[in-house]
LUMDOSE-207276 format. One record per residue (C-alpha): x, y, z; residue number from 1; residue in three letters. Coordinates in steps of 0.2 Angstrom, whole numbers. Layout:
residues N
+-------+-------+-------+-----+---------+
:    c1 :    c2 :    c3 : num : residuo :
+-------+-------+-------+-----+---------+
:     X :     Y :     Z : NUM :     ALA :
...
+-------+-------+-------+-----+---------+
end
This chain:
residues 135
+-------+-------+-------+-----+---------+
:    c1 :    c2 :    c3 : num : residuo :
+-------+-------+-------+-----+---------+
:  -366 :   806 :  -788 :   1 :     UNK :
:  -360 :   807 :  -770 :   2 :     UNK :
:  -345 :   794 :  -766 :   3 :     UNK :
:  -354 :   782 :  -757 :   4 :     UNK :
:  -343 :   771 :  -744 :   5 :     UNK :
:  -343 :   756 :  -734 :   6 :     UNK :
:  -333 :   749 :  -720 :   7 :     UNK :
:  -334 :   733 :  -713 :   8 :     UNK :
:  -324 :   721 :  -700 :   9 :     UNK :
:  -323 :   703 :  -703 :  10 :     UNK :
:  -313 :   688 :  -701 :  11 :     UNK :
:  -295 :   686 :  -704 :  12 :     UNK :
:  -294 :   676 :  -722 :  13 :     UNK :
:  -283 :   660 :  -723 :  14 :     UNK :
:  -265 :   662 :  -727 :  15 :     UNK :
:  -260 :   656 :  -744 :  16 :     UNK :
:  -256 :   639 :  -740 :  17 :     UNK :
:  -270 :   635 :  -733 :  18 :     UNK :
:  -286 :   642 :  -749 :  19 :     UNK :
:  -281 :   629 :  -759 :  20 :     UNK :
:  -280 :   609 :  -761 :  21 :     UNK :
:  -274 :   598 :  -776 :  22 :     UNK :
:  -290 :   586 :  -778 :  23 :     UNK :
:  -286 :   573 :  -797 :  24 :     UNK :
:  -275 :   582 :  -802 :  25 :     UNK :
:  -285 :   601 :  -800 :  26 :     UNK :
:  -281 :   614 :  -787 :  27 :     UNK :
:  -297 :   618 :  -779 :  28 :     UNK :
:  -301 :   630 :  -766 :  29 :     UNK :
:  -298 :   621 :  -749 :  30 :     UNK :
:  -313 :   616 :  -735 :  31 :     UNK :
:  -305 :   630 :  -724 :  32 :     UNK :
:  -308 :   645 :  -739 :  33 :     UNK :
:  -324 :   639 :  -743 :  34 :     UNK :
:  -330 :   640 :  -725 :  35 :     UNK :
:  -322 :   658 :  -724 :  36 :     UNK :
:  -330 :   664 :  -742 :  37 :     UNK :
:  -348 :   656 :  -736 :  38 :     UNK :
:  -346 :   666 :  -718 :  39 :     UNK :
:  -340 :   681 :  -728 :  40 :     UNK :
:  -354 :   680 :  -737 :  41 :     UNK :
:  -365 :   675 :  -725 :  42 :     UNK :
:  -360 :   691 :  -715 :  43 :     UNK :
:  -363 :   704 :  -729 :  44 :     UNK :
:  -379 :   697 :  -732 :  45 :     UNK :
:  -385 :   701 :  -714 :  46 :     UNK :
:  -378 :   718 :  -714 :  47 :     UNK :
:  -389 :   721 :  -732 :  48 :     UNK :
:  -402 :   713 :  -722 :  49 :     UNK :
:  -402 :   725 :  -706 :  50 :     UNK :
:  -397 :   741 :  -720 :  51 :     UNK :
:  -380 :   744 :  -714 :  52 :     UNK :
:  -375 :   742 :  -732 :  53 :     UNK :
:  -387 :   749 :  -741 :  54 :     UNK :
:  -397 :   745 :  -760 :  55 :     UNK :
:  -390 :   761 :  -765 :  56 :     UNK :
:  -372 :   757 :  -761 :  57 :     UNK :
:  -373 :   741 :  -769 :  58 :     UNK :
:  -381 :   746 :  -784 :  59 :     UNK :
:  -369 :   760 :  -786 :  60 :     UNK :
:  -353 :   746 :  -785 :  61 :     UNK :
:  -360 :   732 :  -796 :  62 :     UNK :
:  -365 :   745 :  -809 :  63 :     UNK :
:  -350 :   754 :  -806 :  64 :     UNK :
:  -331 :   751 :  -801 :  65 :     UNK :
:  -324 :   746 :  -781 :  66 :     UNK :
:  -309 :   752 :  -772 :  67 :     UNK :
:  -303 :   744 :  -759 :  68 :     UNK :
:  -293 :   748 :  -743 :  69 :     UNK :
:  -288 :   732 :  -732 :  70 :     UNK :
:  -279 :   734 :  -715 :  71 :     UNK :
:  -273 :   716 :  -711 :  72 :     UNK :
:  -273 :   714 :  -691 :  73 :     UNK :
:  -260 :   700 :  -692 :  74 :     UNK :
:  -254 :   689 :  -673 :  75 :     UNK :
:  -238 :   697 :  -676 :  76 :     UNK :
:  -228 :   706 :  -691 :  77 :     UNK :
:  -219 :   692 :  -702 :  78 :     UNK :
:  -226 :   677 :  -703 :  79 :     UNK :
:  -238 :   681 :  -715 :  80 :     UNK :
:  -239 :   690 :  -731 :  81 :     UNK :
:  -246 :   708 :  -732 :  82 :     UNK :
:  -257 :   701 :  -748 :  83 :     UNK :
:  -259 :   683 :  -747 :  84 :     UNK :
:  -276 :   683 :  -741 :  85 :     UNK :
:  -280 :   697 :  -754 :  86 :     UNK :
:  -291 :   686 :  -766 :  87 :     UNK :
:  -299 :   676 :  -757 :  88 :     UNK :
:  -304 :   690 :  -745 :  89 :     UNK :
:  -309 :   701 :  -763 :  90 :     UNK :
:  -319 :   687 :  -768 :  91 :     UNK :
:  -327 :   684 :  -754 :  92 :     UNK :
:  -332 :   703 :  -752 :  93 :     UNK :
:  -337 :   705 :  -769 :  94 :     UNK :
:  -348 :   687 :  -769 :  95 :     UNK :
:  -356 :   696 :  -754 :  96 :     UNK :
:  -361 :   711 :  -765 :  97 :     UNK :
:  -364 :   700 :  -781 :  98 :     UNK :
:  -352 :   707 :  -793 :  99 :     UNK :
:  -341 :   703 :  -802 : 100 :     UNK :
:  -320 :   705 :  -792 : 101 :     UNK :
:  -317 :   709 :  -812 : 102 :     UNK :
:  -325 :   729 :  -804 : 103 :     UNK :
:  -311 :   730 :  -793 : 104 :     UNK :
:  -300 :   746 :  -798 : 105 :     UNK :
:  -290 :   750 :  -784 : 106 :     UNK :
:  -282 :   741 :  -768 : 107 :     UNK :
:  -274 :   747 :  -753 : 108 :     UNK :
:  -267 :   735 :  -742 : 109 :     UNK :
:  -260 :   738 :  -723 : 110 :     UNK :
:  -252 :   727 :  -714 : 111 :     UNK :
:  -255 :   730 :  -693 : 112 :     UNK :
:  -253 :   719 :  -678 : 113 :     UNK :
:  -266 :   713 :  -664 : 114 :     UNK :
:  -264 :   696 :  -656 : 115 :     UNK :
:  -278 :   697 :  -648 : 116 :     UNK :
:  -290 :   701 :  -662 : 117 :     UNK :
:  -284 :   696 :  -679 : 118 :     UNK :
:  -297 :   705 :  -693 : 119 :     UNK :
:  -296 :   713 :  -707 : 120 :     UNK :
:  -305 :   730 :  -709 : 121 :     UNK :
:  -310 :   735 :  -726 : 122 :     UNK :
:  -318 :   751 :  -734 : 123 :     UNK :
:  -326 :   750 :  -749 : 124 :     UNK :
:  -328 :   763 :  -761 : 125 :     UNK :
:  -339 :   763 :  -775 : 126 :     UNK :
:  -335 :   773 :  -789 : 127 :     UNK :
:  -348 :   776 :  -804 : 128 :     UNK :
:  -336 :   780 :  -817 : 129 :     UNK :
:  -318 :   773 :  -822 : 130 :     UNK :
:  -302 :   781 :  -834 : 131 :     UNK :
:  -292 :   764 :  -839 : 132 :     UNK :
:  -283 :   775 :  -849 : 133 :     UNK :
:  -278 :   776 :  -866 : 134 :     UNK :
:  -276 :   759 :  -875 : 135 :     UNK :
+-------+-------+-------+-----+---------+
end
């Protein structure tokens, strides 16, 4: 079986400090995070509809596992933590692919800077089989 990969360019996710709000004593996704997630899901749906993300890739990822390679492009190098936007980006990408993010088994993050165009560039790899080792 060949390796299936997809490359995406998405908006930079909100910082961890912007991701959650407390409502009636409960932590919930903030409006900023909900908007980000909807935007990413809509973009992935658009790419799927246009054939830029193949049904073969989606089916392979849904049936198997997923690796994520994410380059975060921040405006400055030291203002944000590298991993602060990971969870919301991972949730949004997986939701857009119609899969549970518990199927993500491999993650690589890189911090870069681009003052003019903050974003994330994501390479996804569908992994048909994964060994979790012995229990």
